[in-house]
C-alpha positions in Angstrom: -10.8 17.3 19.7 -13.8 19.6 20.0 -15.6 20.2 16.7 -16.2 23.6 16.6 -19.6 25.1 17.0 -20.4 26.3 13.4 -19.2 23.0 11.8 -21.8 21.8 9.0 -20.2 18.1 8.9 -20.1 16.9 12.4 -20.6 13.1 11.4 -18.1 13.0 8.7 -15.3 15.0 10.2 -16.2 13.4 13.2 -15.5 9.9 11.8 -11.9 11.0 10.8 -9.0 9.5 13.1 -8.0 12.4 15.4 -5.0 13.4 13.6 -6.8 13.6 10.2 -9.7 15.5 11.9 -7.1 18.2 13.1 -6.1 18.9 9.6 -9.5 18.7 8.2 -10.7 21.2 10.6 -7.4 23.6 10.0 -8.4 23.9 6.5 -12.2 24.1 7.4 -13.2 21.1 5.2 -16.1 20.9 7.8 -17.5 24.1 6.7 -17.7 24.4 3.1 -19.7 27.4 3.2 -16.3 29.1 3.0 -15.3 27.5 -0.7 -18.7 28.2 -2.1 -18.5 32.0 -1.3 -14.7 32.0 -2.9 -16.0 29.9 -5.9 -19.2 31.8 -6.9 -17.5 35.1 -7.8 -14.9 33.1 -10.3 -18.3 31.0 -11.6 -20.4 34.4 -12.3 -17.3 35.9 -14.2 -17.1 32.9 -16.5 -20.6 32.6 -16.8 -21.2 36.3 -17.5 -18.2 36.2 -20.1 -20.3 33.5 -22.1 -18.1 30.5 -20.8 -20.5 28.5 -19.0 -21.4 26.0 -21.6 -18.2 25.8 -24.0 -15.8 26.2 -21.0 -17.6 24.4 -18.2 -14.3 22.5 -17.4 -13.1 25.9 -16.1 -15.9 25.9 -13.5 -14.7 22.5 -12.3 -11.2 23.8 -12.1 -12.2 26.8 -10.1 -14.3 24.7 -7.5 -11.2 22.5 -7.1 -9.3 25.7 -6.5 -11.5 27.3 -4.2 -11.5 24.4 -1.9 -7.7 24.2 -1.8 -6.8 27.9 -1.8 -9.8 28.5 0.8 -8.3 25.8 3.1 -4.8 27.3 2.4 -6.1 30.5 3.3 -7.7 29.2 6.8 -4.2 27.3 7.7 -2.3 30.8 6.9 -4.8 32.9 8.9 -4.8 30.3 11.8 -1.0 30.6 12.0 -0.8 34.3 12.0 -3.8 34.3 14.4 -3.0 31.3 16.8 -2.5 33.7 20.1 -5.5 35.7 19.4 -7.6 32.5 18.7 -6.9 31.2 22.1 -8.6 34.3 23.6 -12.1 34.0 21.8 -14.5 31.2 22.8 -15.4 30.6 19.1 -12.0 29.7 17.6 -10.1 28.5 21.0 -10.8 25.0 19.7 -9.1 25.5 16.4 -6.5 22.9 15.9 -3.5 25.4 16.2 -5.0 27.2 19.1 -5.7 24.1 21.0 -2.3 22.3 20.2 -3.8 19.8 18.4 -1.7 20.4 15.1 2.1 21.7 15.5 3.1 24.8 13.7 5.4 22.9 11.7 2.7 20.6 10.6 0.4 23.4 9.7 3.4 24.9 7.3 3.6 21.7 5.6 -0.1 21.3 5.1 0.1 24.8 4.0 2.5 23.8 1.2 0.3 20.9 0.2 -2.7 22.8 -0.4 -0.9 25.4 -2.3 0.6 22.9 -4.6 -3.0 21.7 -5.3 -3.7 25.4 -6.3 -0.6 25.6 -8.3 -2.2 22.4 -10.6 -5.3 24.6 -11.0 -3.3 27.9 -12.2 -1.4 26.0 -14.9 -4.9 25.3 -16.4 -5.5 28.7 -16.9 -4.5 31.1 -19.8 -1.7 33.7 -19.1 -3.7 36.7 -18.3 -5.9 34.9 -16.0 -2.8 33.2 -14.2 -1.1 36.5 -13.9 -4.5 37.9 -12.2 -4.8 35.1 -9.9 -1.2 35.4 -8.7 -2.0 38.9 -7.9 -4.2 38.0 -5.0 -1.5 36.2 -3.1 -0.2 39.6 -1.7 -4.1 40.8 -0.6 -4.5 37.2 0.9 -1.0 37.4 3.0 -2.1 40.8 4.5 -5.4 39.9 5.5 -4.9 38.5 8.7 -3.2 41.4 10.0 -6.3 43.9 8.7 -8.3 43.3 12.0 -5.7 44.6 13.8 -5.2 47.9 11.9 -8.6 49.0 10.5 -12.3 48.5 11.7 -12.9 47.3 8.2 -11.3 44.3 7.5 -14.3 43.0 5.9 -13.5 45.3 3.1 -10.1 43.8 2.8 -11.5 40.3 2.4 -14.1 41.6 -0.1 -10.9 42.4 -2.5 -9.6 38.8 -1.8 -13.0 36.8 -1.7 -14.0 38.4 -5.0 -10.7 38.3 -7.0 -11.9 35.1 -8.8 -14.2 37.4 -10.6 -11.7 39.0 -12.7 -9.9 35.8 -13.0 -12.7 33.9 -14.5 -13.6 36.5 -16.6 -10.1 36.6 -18.1 -9.9 32.7 -18.3 -12.6 32.7 -20.9 -12.0 36.2 -22.8 -8.2 36.2 -22.6 -6.6 39.4 -23.8 -9.6 40.0 -26.0 -11.4 40.7 -22.6 -9.5 43.6 -21.7 -10.6 46.4 -24.2 -11.8 49.7 -23.1 -15.4 48.6 -23.3 -15.5 44.6 -22.9 -13.6 45.2 -19.4 -16.3 47.2 -17.8 -18.8 44.2 -17.0 -15.9 42.3 -15.1 -15.0 45.5 -13.3 -18.6 46.1 -12.3 -19.0 42.5 -11.4 -15.9 42.6 -9.2 -17.2 45.7 -7.4 -20.6 44.3 -6.4 -18.8 41.2 -5.2 -16.7 43.3 -2.8 -20.0 45.1 -1.5 -21.7 41.6 -1.3 -18.6 40.1 0.9 -18.3 43.1 3.3 -22.4 42.6 3.9 -22.2 38.9 4.5 -18.9 38.9 6.5 -20.3 41.9 8.8 -23.3 39.3 9.4 -20.7 36.7 10.2 -18.7 39.0 12.5 -21.9 39.4 14.7 -21.0 36.0 16.7 -18.0 37.3 17.8 -18.6 40.9 18.5 -18.4 40.5 22.3 -15.2 38.3 22.3 -13.7 40.5 19.8 -14.1 43.8 21.6 -12.6 42.2 24.5 -9.2 41.0 22.9 -9.0 44.2 20.8 -10.0 42.6 17.2 -11.6 45.0 14.9 -14.6 44.4 12.8 -17.3 46.0 10.7 -20.0 44.4 13.0 -18.3 46.3 16.1 -17.7 49.7 14.0 -21.3 49.9 13.0 -22.7 49.2 16.5 -26.7 49.5 16.4 -26.7 50.4 12.8 -25.5 46.8 11.5 -28.6 46.0 9.8 -29.0 49.3 7.7 -25.3 49.0 7.1 -25.6 45.6 5.7 -28.4 46.6 3.7 -26.4 49.4 2.1 -23.6 47.2 0.9 -26.3 44.7 -0.2 -27.9 47.3 -2.2 -24.5 48.5 -3.6 -23.9 44.7 -4.8 -27.3 44.7 -6.8 -26.5 48.1 -8.2 -23.4 47.1 -9.4 -24.3 43.7 -10.8 -27.2 45.4 -12.6 -24.6 47.6 -14.2 -22.6 44.3 -15.1 -25.6 42.9 -16.7 -26.6 45.9 -18.5 -23.0 46.4 -19.9 -23.4 42.9 -21.4 -26.9 43.1 -22.6 -28.4 46.4 -22.3 -32.2 45.3 -22.0 -34.6 46.2 -19.1 -35.7 42.3 -19.2 -32.3 41.3 -18.6 -32.0 43.1 -15.5 -35.0 41.1 -14.2 -32.6 38.1 -14.0 -31.3 39.9 -10.8 -35.0 40.0 -8.9 -34.2 36.6 -7.1 -30.9 37.8 -5.9 -32.1 41.0 -4.7 -35.2 39.3 -3.0 -32.6 36.8 -1.4 -30.4 39.8 0.0 -33.5 41.6 1.2 -34.5 38.7 3.2 -31.4 38.2 4.8 -31.5 42.0 5.9 -35.1 41.7 7.0 -35.0 38.7 9.0 -31.5 39.1 10.7 -31.5 39.3 14.3 -28.1 41.0 15.2 -28.3 39.7 19.0 -28.5 35.9 17.9 -25.5 34.4 16.7 -27.4 31.4 15.3 -29.6 33.8 13.2 -26.7 35.6 11.9 -24.8 32.4 11.0 -27.8 31.0 9.2 -28.2 34.0 7.4 -24.5 34.0 6.6 -24.7 30.3 5.3 -27.5 31.3 2.8 -25.2 33.1 0.8 -24.3 29.8 -0.8 -27.7 29.8 -2.3 -27.6 33.1 -3.6 -24.7 32.0 -5.6 -26.9 29.7 -7.4 -29.3 32.7 -8.2 -26.6 35.1 -9.5 -25.1 32.4 -11.5 -28.7 31.5 -13.0 -28.8 35.5 -13.9 -25.2 35.4 -15.4 -25.9 32.2 -17.5 -29.1 33.7 -18.8 -28.0 37.0 -19.8 -24.9 35.9 -21.5 -26.4 32.7 -23.3 -30.1 33.1 -24.0 
């Protein structure tokens, strides 16, 4: 079975027996960038709430949960999109679209990954667990958004940013939901949504031609020739919301300087983006894993220094 073009671990996945390889590809285990992007907002929420040191175990649980639930989300997405995937060059080799994994086996694999997510869920306090469960409706609706809106990236932003309020609540519990205390979490979440829209628009550049042919909608198509300024606007919004979150925790101009590396990284992405080069777009998209470390460092310093 062909390894998809944007895989990051051809060697590791390629050494698996064909059957196991198919299930690994179905859950996108060959592309860890996805679970990094799902994990980081949760880690930021934990750090900004001041729990990065005392509740380091939560970061480990969130990482495991991100790997499992991102895999489950990908399996569910492929179940819904299996017919569309056959019509797009980059996705035609996916296990369900190519027939390497049966529909029944895909459902079994999805349930198994969700059970791992359940193990993580029971490690959280009640309010964090309730918030985490609230994401299921958003996740279930996401694969259909590309059929009904030109901005499925905005819906993905709601989904992939959900770990931020979950992480915040996992540290603060009910006390973190006072009228004032909740503000940093809300601003962090809003910034994450804008960030996701930006980076997923970059990612969607790889499929613009195929998506247009099969009728799949995306912000990369909607923005047309204004993709770069559009991404810049969303990234600027992310920085402004994150600055508000940091200011809410520590109203000090020096605290805002912790965001400088994050802002510079996002600026570099926009400045060096080539909208007509799929490889360039994929590289800028993947670089958001590194941005996650920069933003985590900012949240950690502001909340603990």
